[in-house]
C-alpha positions, 0 to 999 in steps of 0.5 A: 454657452460660452458666448452668453448662453444659459444652462440647457437640457436637450432631449433628442433622437437621430432620425437614422443610424449614425456612428459617433466617435469620441474626440480622440478616437481613431476612426479606422481603429474603432469603426468599420468605415467600409461597412458604414460607407456601403450602408450609408451610415454617417460617421461623425466625431463629437467634441467630448471624449470616450469611445465610438457608439452606434445611435439611431431612432430608438436611442434616446439622447440627452445633452446638458450644459451647466454653468461652472461659475455657478457650479465650480465643483463641477470643474473636477471631472469626478464631481461632474460625473457624479453630479450628472450620472446620479441624476440620470440614474435616478430618472431611469430608476423610476421605471427600472429600479435595478439600474446600476452605475458601472465603470466611470459613467455607464448605466447597466442592467444585470451588468450589461450596458444600456447607457454611455456618457461623456463630457467636455469642460470648457472655460465656464461651462460643462457639456455632458451628454449621453445615450439611453438605448431603448432598442439595439440592433446588435448585428448592426452594432457589431458590423459598424464598431470594432472592439474598443481599444479602451474597456472598463474592467466590468466588461471582462472582454465581452463582445458587443452582443454580450455586453450591450443591452436595451432597456424598456422605458417610456421616453416621455416619463424619462424626459419628465423625470430628467427635467425634474432632476435639473429643475427645468423651468420652461421649454426652449423654443429658440436655439442658436441655429445660425451659429450651429450651421456655421460650426457644421460648415466649418468643422463638424460636417467635414471629413477633416474633423470626423475622419482624422487620424 
């Protein structure tokens, strides 16, 4: 995007269980690395903030890149959270009207979290991305992730299995609803594959980035 790309909404899934840690997270402090190695579960670090998550085939992922020259108010972090989370909550509410926004950027049902989200603000663009859990293996989650060092007040010290839940949604309907919220005009068939592979080779697939202290 910073090299001239357009605004884009991407909807996708991992093909297998993956732990994703935040940009500033300490891998050893938030993740049971020995368990993940034994189970061949990759541990990857994203470029945005927040704590560690477990994702997988039944975790619906979205990423949205927005132009800050076109939308200057989104340079303010609170405004960015409100802009994106309002749209995600409305899209979910078409199927689950009881959805609530809790903490800074969590979506919940009955005060249990099913969606975590994070952002990164660059010079002229905003990356905002997150998850919607349609199924969660609470045992695997508990084995992979330690108690997070930072917790929202509404969590009230609950363990992973008492705090996290899944939500029953039709993924295609949710995708259509979110695309409508962002007024998506056409599907993208091309993506910067070579640049992405180079970023993986030089940074995002490297232990020096993913497992740094």
